[in-house]
C-alpha positions as CSV (number, residue, x, y, z in Angstrom):
1,M,61.8,-21.1,-1.9
2,K,63.1,-22.3,-5.1
3,P,61.9,-20.2,-8.2
4,H,60.6,-23.0,-10.4
5,I,58.6,-25.1,-8.0
6,R,55.9,-27.7,-9.0
7,V,52.5,-27.0,-8.1
8,L,49.0,-28.9,-8.8
9,G,46.3,-26.8,-9.6
10,I,42.8,-28.3,-9.2
11,D,39.3,-27.4,-10.7
12,D,36.2,-29.1,-11.4
13,G,34.3,-29.1,-14.7
14,P,30.8,-28.3,-15.3
15,F,28.2,-30.7,-13.8
16,T,24.5,-30.5,-12.9
17,F,23.0,-31.3,-9.6
18,D,21.1,-34.3,-11.3
19,E,24.6,-36.1,-11.7
20,E,25.9,-38.1,-9.0
21,R,29.5,-37.3,-9.8
22,A,31.5,-34.6,-11.3
23,L,35.0,-34.5,-13.3
24,F,37.7,-32.7,-12.0
25,S,41.4,-31.9,-13.3
26,G,44.7,-31.8,-11.9
27,V,47.6,-30.1,-13.7
28,L,51.2,-30.2,-12.5
29,M,52.9,-27.0,-13.6
30,R,56.5,-26.3,-13.0
31,L,56.3,-22.2,-12.1
32,P,55.5,-20.1,-13.6
33,N,53.7,-21.7,-16.5
34,Y,55.2,-25.2,-17.7
35,I,52.9,-27.9,-17.9
36,E,54.3,-31.3,-16.9
37,A,51.6,-33.5,-16.4
38,V,47.7,-33.7,-16.3
39,S,45.4,-36.3,-14.4
40,L,41.7,-36.7,-14.2
41,G,39.5,-37.7,-11.3
42,S,36.0,-37.6,-10.3
43,I,34.1,-36.5,-6.8
44,A,30.7,-36.6,-5.5
45,V,28.3,-34.1,-6.3
46,D,27.8,-32.3,-2.9
47,G,29.7,-35.2,-1.4
48,G,32.5,-35.1,0.8
49,D,35.2,-36.9,-0.8
50,S,37.1,-34.2,-2.6
51,A,40.1,-34.1,-0.2
52,E,40.3,-37.9,-0.4
53,K,40.2,-38.2,-4.3
54,I,42.6,-35.2,-4.7
55,A,45.1,-37.3,-2.5
56,E,44.3,-40.4,-4.3
57,M,45.5,-38.3,-7.5
58,V,48.7,-37.1,-6.0
59,E,49.5,-40.6,-4.5
60,G,48.6,-42.4,-7.9
61,E,51.3,-40.5,-10.1
62,R,55.0,-40.7,-10.4
63,W,55.5,-37.1,-9.6
64,N,53.8,-37.3,-6.4
65,G,57.5,-36.6,-4.7
66,M,58.1,-33.5,-6.4
67,L,54.9,-31.5,-5.4
68,H,55.3,-28.2,-3.5
69,A,51.8,-27.4,-3.1
70,I,48.4,-28.1,-4.2
71,L,46.0,-24.9,-5.4
72,I,42.4,-25.2,-5.4
73,D,40.0,-23.3,-7.2
74,G,37.8,-22.2,-4.0
75,A,36.8,-24.0,-0.8
76,A,34.5,-26.5,-2.5
77,L,34.4,-28.4,-5.7
78,A,31.2,-29.9,-7.4
79,G,28.6,-27.9,-5.5
80,F,29.4,-28.1,-1.6
81,N,32.0,-31.0,-1.7
82,I,34.1,-28.9,0.9
83,V,37.7,-29.5,0.4
84,D,39.4,-30.5,4.0
85,I,42.5,-28.8,3.2
86,D,44.0,-29.8,6.6
87,A,43.2,-33.4,5.8
88,L,44.9,-33.2,2.6
89,S,47.9,-31.5,3.5
90,D,48.3,-34.3,6.2
91,R,47.9,-36.7,3.9
92,T,50.1,-35.5,1.1
93,G,52.7,-33.8,3.1
94,V,52.5,-30.6,1.1
95,P,50.5,-27.4,1.6
96,A,47.0,-26.9,0.2
97,I,45.9,-23.7,-0.5
98,T,42.2,-22.4,-1.7
99,V,42.3,-19.5,-4.0
100,T,39.3,-17.2,-4.9
101,S,38.8,-14.1,-6.5
102,E,35.7,-13.2,-4.4
103,K,35.5,-12.6,-0.6
104,P,33.4,-15.6,0.7
105,D,30.2,-14.5,2.2
106,M,30.2,-16.8,5.3
107,E,26.3,-15.8,6.3
108,S,25.3,-16.9,2.8
109,I,27.0,-20.0,2.4
110,K,25.5,-20.9,6.3
111,Q,22.1,-20.5,4.7
112,A,22.7,-22.4,1.7
113,L,24.3,-25.3,3.7
114,K,21.3,-25.5,6.2
115,A,18.8,-25.5,3.3
116,H,20.5,-28.3,1.3
117,F,22.0,-30.5,4.0
118,K,20.9,-32.2,7.2
119,E,24.6,-32.2,8.4
120,W,25.0,-28.5,7.5
121,Q,26.8,-27.7,10.7
122,S,29.8,-30.1,10.1
123,R,30.3,-28.7,6.5
124,Y,30.0,-24.9,8.0
125,E,32.4,-25.7,10.9
126,M,35.3,-26.8,8.2
127,L,34.9,-23.8,6.4
128,E,34.7,-21.5,9.5
129,R,37.7,-23.1,11.1
130,R,39.8,-21.6,8.5
131,E,40.8,-18.0,8.3
132,T,40.5,-16.2,5.0
133,H,43.5,-13.9,4.1
134,E,43.3,-11.3,1.5
135,I,46.4,-10.8,-0.5
136,S,47.4,-8.2,-3.2
137,V,48.8,-9.7,-6.3
138,S,49.9,-7.9,-9.5
139,E,46.1,-7.3,-10.8
140,G,44.1,-7.2,-7.8
141,I,43.2,-9.1,-4.6
142,V,42.7,-12.7,-4.2
143,Y,41.4,-14.7,-1.0
144,I,43.2,-17.5,0.5
145,S,43.0,-20.3,2.9
146,F,45.9,-22.7,3.5
147,S,47.3,-25.6,5.4
148,G,50.7,-27.1,5.7
149,T,52.6,-23.9,5.6
150,D,52.4,-20.5,7.0
151,L,50.9,-17.2,5.5
152,K,54.3,-16.1,4.2
153,G,54.9,-19.2,2.4
154,A,51.1,-19.4,1.1
155,K,51.3,-15.9,-0.6
156,E,54.4,-16.5,-2.2
157,I,53.4,-19.8,-3.7
158,V,50.2,-18.0,-5.0
159,R,51.7,-14.9,-6.0
160,K,54.5,-16.9,-8.0
161,S,51.6,-19.0,-9.5
162,I,49.6,-16.2,-11.1
163,V,50.8,-15.5,-14.5
164,R,48.1,-12.6,-15.2
165,G,44.8,-12.0,-13.9
166,L,43.6,-13.5,-10.5
167,T,43.8,-17.3,-10.9
168,P,47.0,-19.3,-10.4
169,E,48.0,-20.4,-13.9
170,A,47.7,-24.4,-13.1
171,V,44.2,-23.9,-11.5
172,R,43.4,-21.8,-14.8
173,V,44.3,-24.6,-17.2
174,A,42.9,-27.5,-15.0
175,H,39.4,-25.5,-15.5
176,I,39.8,-25.3,-19.2
177,I,41.0,-29.0,-19.4
178,A,37.9,-30.2,-17.2
179,R,35.6,-28.1,-19.1
180,A,36.9,-29.5,-22.4
181,V,36.7,-33.1,-21.3
182,K,33.2,-32.8,-20.0
183,R,31.9,-31.3,-23.2
184,H,33.7,-33.6,-25.4
185,P,34.0,-36.8,-23.4
186,E,34.4,-39.1,-26.4
187,E,37.3,-37.5,-27.9
188,A,39.0,-37.3,-24.2
189,L,39.0,-41.0,-24.4
190,F,41.7,-41.0,-26.9
191,L,43.8,-38.6,-24.8
192,F,43.2,-40.1,-21.4
193,P,42.5,-43.8,-22.0
């Protein structure tokens, strides 16, 4: 793998369950930490459109042919809008990798889905079919699921993406941007017309 591949880090901003949609940010970064582009989008709170909206973000940008992987903060955005990483990887043609510093508690997730969704089983099956892998990074352990690559490739991408701590740098910056835009939407209109 080339040393300076481009990855897209994805994270959502703050939201409430009274809102229909939540903001998410995508940060294109040439590893390890050179930001090349920022994109914004929105997804349904507790919806099922996250993979589609991330793919639309990728397809709508001039840099889409340069992308090597998509890194997502956890398995879901905007509540339980679970990212179908298989569909995302198939549509974009690049690996999709979820990364979290906490081991997923599948039983708690199952109970939460049962309590909030009639179609809880299909959401749970999407999560359950993924294998979660524990990997060591310089400052601890992270948990990943992936599609469009093998375990060796996913580990290499995640390890190269972490500058410090347990979060890939592109995901960390995406979180900061999404949070700032949500908190100051009027000012963001000047930055992202």
